[in-house]
C-alpha positions in Angstrom: 64.7 76.8 94.5 61.9 75.2 96.6 60.8 72.2 96.4 58.0 71.2 95.0 56.0 67.7 93.8 53.1 66.9 91.7 51.0 64.8 94.5 47.8 64.4 91.9 48.3 60.5 92.1 47.3 58.2 94.9 50.6 57.1 97.1 51.9 55.4 100.1 54.8 55.8 102.5 56.5 53.1 104.3 59.3 54.1 106.7 61.6 52.7 109.5 63.2 54.5 112.2 65.5 54.2 115.4 67.6 55.8 118.3 70.4 55.1 120.3 71.2 56.7 123.8 75.0 56.4 124.0 74.7 58.8 127.1 72.4 60.0 130.0 72.1 63.5 127.7 72.8 62.3 124.1 71.2 60.1 122.1 71.8 59.0 118.0 69.0 58.9 115.9 67.7 58.0 112.0 65.2 56.9 109.8 64.5 56.0 105.9 61.2 56.3 104.2 60.0 54.8 100.9 57.3 56.5 98.8 55.7 55.1 95.7 52.3 55.4 94.0 49.9 52.7 93.3 50.3 52.1 89.8 54.6 52.1 90.5 55.2 55.2 88.1 56.7 57.4 90.8 58.9 56.2 93.8 61.2 57.9 96.1 63.5 57.6 98.9 64.6 60.0 101.8 65.8 59.6 105.1 67.6 61.6 108.0 70.4 61.0 110.7 71.1 63.0 113.8 72.6 63.6 117.1 70.1 64.5 120.0 71.6 66.3 123.0 69.3 67.3 125.8 71.0 70.3 128.3 
């Protein structure tokens, strides 16, 4: 089932992220976002974490 959202309202998004190099070729990363409509009746969170390896 595909994701869909009704974005007919004006909304704003705040986010923060970071990365941490654990070796010369490996980095851990993550971010978190918060979205809300200006009238406050809809909101949501999302985030990602991952491991990046350079060959």
